[in-house]
C-alpha positions as CSV (number, residue, x, y, z in Angstrom):
1,X,0.0,0.0,0.0
2,X,1.5,3.3,-1.1
3,X,0.7,6.4,0.9
4,X,1.0,9.8,-0.9
5,X,1.3,13.3,0.5
6,X,2.1,15.3,-2.6
7,X,-0.8,17.7,-3.4
8,X,-0.2,17.4,-7.2
9,X,-1.2,13.7,-6.9
10,X,-4.5,14.7,-5.3
11,X,-5.2,17.1,-8.2
12,X,-4.3,14.3,-10.6
13,X,-6.7,11.8,-9.1
14,X,-9.5,14.3,-8.4
15,X,-10.1,14.5,-12.1
16,X,-13.2,12.3,-12.7
17,X,-11.8,10.6,-15.9
18,X,-8.4,9.9,-14.3
19,X,-10.2,8.5,-11.3
20,X,-12.2,6.2,-13.5
21,X,-9.0,5.1,-15.3
22,X,-7.5,4.1,-11.9
23,X,-10.6,2.1,-11.1
24,X,-10.4,0.3,-14.5
25,X,-6.8,-0.6,-14.0
26,X,-7.4,-1.7,-10.4
27,X,-10.1,-4.1,-11.6
28,X,-8.3,-5.4,-14.7
29,X,-4.7,-5.4,-13.6
30,X,-3.2,-4.2,-16.9
31,X,-4.7,-2.4,-19.9
32,X,-3.7,-0.8,-23.1
33,X,-4.9,2.8,-23.8
34,X,-7.3,1.4,-26.3
35,X,-8.8,-0.9,-23.7
36,X,-9.2,2.1,-21.3
37,X,-10.8,4.1,-24.0
38,X,-13.3,1.4,-24.8
39,X,-14.2,0.8,-21.1
40,X,-14.6,4.5,-20.3
41,X,-16.1,5.8,-23.5
42,X,-13.3,8.4,-24.2
43,X,-11.2,8.7,-27.3
44,X,-7.9,6.6,-27.3
45,X,-5.8,9.8,-27.5
46,X,-7.4,11.1,-24.3
47,X,-6.9,7.7,-22.6
48,X,-3.2,7.9,-23.5
49,X,-3.0,11.5,-22.2
50,X,-4.6,10.6,-18.8
51,X,-2.4,7.5,-18.5
52,X,0.7,9.6,-19.1
53,X,-0.5,12.1,-16.5
54,X,-1.0,9.4,-13.9
55,X,2.4,8.0,-14.8
56,X,4.0,11.4,-14.3
57,X,2.9,11.2,-10.6
58,X,4.0,7.6,-10.1
59,X,0.5,6.1,-10.0
60,X,0.7,4.0,-13.1
61,X,3.6,2.4,-15.0
62,X,4.2,0.4,-18.2
63,X,3.8,-3.4,-17.6
64,X,6.7,-4.8,-19.6
65,X,5.6,-8.4,-19.3
66,X,2.0,-7.8,-20.5
67,X,2.8,-6.3,-24.0
68,X,2.9,-8.4,-27.2
69,X,6.2,-6.8,-28.1
70,X,8.4,-3.8,-27.1
71,X,6.1,-1.3,-28.9
72,X,2.9,-2.6,-27.2
73,X,2.3,-0.3,-24.2
74,X,0.3,-1.9,-21.5
75,X,-0.3,0.0,-18.3
76,X,-0.8,-1.1,-14.6
77,X,-1.1,0.5,-11.2
78,X,2.2,0.9,-9.3
79,X,0.2,-0.1,-6.2
80,X,-3.3,-1.6,-5.9
81,X,-4.1,0.5,-2.9
82,X,-3.6,4.2,-3.1
83,X,-3.8,5.8,0.3
84,X,-3.5,9.5,1.0
85,X,-2.4,11.1,4.3
86,X,-4.7,14.2,4.7
87,X,-2.9,15.5,7.7
88,X,0.5,15.5,6.0
89,X,-1.1,16.6,2.7
90,X,-2.6,19.9,4.1
91,X,0.8,20.8,5.6
92,X,2.4,20.9,2.1
93,X,2.5,24.1,0.1
94,X,-0.8,24.1,-1.9
95,X,-1.9,21.1,0.0
96,X,-5.0,22.5,1.6
97,X,-6.4,23.7,-1.8
98,X,-5.6,20.4,-3.4
99,X,-7.2,18.5,-0.6
100,X,-10.3,20.7,-0.8
101,X,-10.6,19.9,-4.6
102,X,-10.1,16.2,-3.9
103,X,-12.6,16.1,-1.1
104,X,-15.2,17.9,-3.1
105,X,-14.7,15.4,-6.0
106,X,-14.8,12.4,-3.7
107,X,-17.9,13.5,-1.9
108,X,-19.7,14.1,-5.3
109,X,-18.6,10.7,-6.4
110,X,-19.8,9.1,-3.1
111,X,-23.2,10.8,-3.6
112,X,-23.4,9.6,-7.2
113,X,-22.7,6.0,-6.1
114,X,-25.3,6.1,-3.4
115,X,-27.9,7.7,-5.7
116,X,-27.2,5.0,-8.3
117,X,-27.4,2.2,-5.7
118,X,-30.9,3.4,-4.6
119,X,-32.3,3.6,-8.1
120,X,-35.2,1.3,-8.6
121,X,-35.2,-0.7,-11.8
122,X,-38.3,-2.0,-13.4
123,X,-36.4,-5.3,-13.7
124,X,-36.5,-6.7,-10.1
125,X,-34.2,-9.5,-10.9
126,X,-31.6,-7.0,-12.3
127,X,-31.8,-4.9,-9.2
128,X,-31.3,-7.9,-6.9
129,X,-28.4,-9.3,-8.9
130,X,-26.5,-6.1,-9.5
131,X,-27.0,-3.9,-6.4
132,X,-26.6,-4.4,-2.7
133,X,-26.9,-1.6,-0.2
134,X,-26.0,-2.6,3.3
135,X,-25.4,-0.6,6.4
136,X,-24.4,-2.0,9.8
137,X,-23.8,-0.4,13.2
138,X,-21.2,-2.2,15.4
139,X,-19.8,-1.5,18.8
140,X,-16.0,-1.8,18.3
141,X,-12.8,-0.8,19.9
142,X,-10.3,1.1,17.7
143,X,-8.3,-2.1,17.3
144,X,-11.4,-4.1,16.3
145,X,-12.4,-1.4,13.8
146,X,-8.9,-1.6,12.2
147,X,-9.1,-5.4,12.1
148,X,-12.5,-5.2,10.4
149,X,-11.2,-2.8,7.8
150,X,-8.2,-5.0,7.1
151,X,-10.4,-8.1,6.7
152,X,-12.7,-6.2,4.3
153,X,-9.7,-5.1,2.3
154,X,-8.5,-8.7,2.1
155,X,-11.9,-9.9,0.8
156,X,-11.9,-7.1,-1.8
157,X,-8.3,-8.0,-2.8
158,X,-9.3,-11.6,-3.3
159,X,-12.2,-10.7,-5.6
160,X,-10.0,-8.2,-7.4
161,X,-7.5,-11.0,-8.2
162,X,-10.3,-13.3,-9.3
163,X,-11.6,-10.6,-11.6
164,X,-8.2,-10.2,-13.2
165,X,-8.1,-13.9,-14.2
166,X,-9.3,-15.0,-17.7
167,X,-12.8,-16.4,-17.6
168,X,-15.4,-17.6,-20.1
169,X,-17.9,-15.2,-18.6
170,X,-18.0,-11.5,-19.2
171,X,-17.5,-9.5,-16.1
172,X,-18.9,-6.0,-15.4
173,X,-17.1,-3.4,-13.4
174,X,-18.6,-3.1,-9.9
175,X,-18.0,-0.4,-7.3
176,X,-17.4,-1.5,-3.7
177,X,-17.6,1.6,-1.5
178,X,-16.5,1.0,2.1
179,X,-16.7,3.3,5.1
180,X,-15.6,2.1,8.5
181,X,-15.7,5.1,10.8
182,X,-17.1,6.2,14.1
183,X,-20.8,7.0,13.8
184,X,-21.2,10.7,12.9
185,X,-23.6,13.1,14.5
186,X,-27.0,13.4,12.9
187,X,-27.0,15.5,9.8
188,X,-28.3,19.0,10.4
189,X,-28.4,18.6,14.2
190,X,-26.4,21.2,16.2
191,X,-26.5,19.1,19.4
192,X,-27.9,15.6,19.0
193,X,-27.8,15.0,22.7
194,X,-29.8,18.1,23.7
195,X,-33.3,17.6,25.1
196,X,-36.2,18.7,23.0
């Protein structure tokens, strides 16, 4: 797991298209720019540009073993798990502004994922097979919360590896959005403990 504290990296991954490129590479393992273009619906020259930008910041690299020959450029993530350190990030020059842009983009994406998850399809079977929304409340120590997060990450990593293997079945890209955090206060409540 690579932890980044360079504000320029946050700006690079806050871009929605680059973020999607990272997701595609994470799921697939290695892809050519043409594959990225096909999966994201952008022109191949734009896919190449975004891949080069991500490479500039050390997030992706050429996978020399995946190409058919030396001219065949296949890209992969430098690390499957990109982690940022917000505290260290905001202390860097330009870090607070970069973090604000990244946070705004991430919150918007999170809202989009939740909105899509709660859409009701006319095809009940499609809804049940393709979407699962689950929320659980647990009483945990800090160590137990960390252990839970690590176990969830291991399960996701196992399925990521399975999805990268050749298969006779076509696989769709799924989003697994995890939050393990202390329960926040009620939205819009100034003092949730105050008597009414």
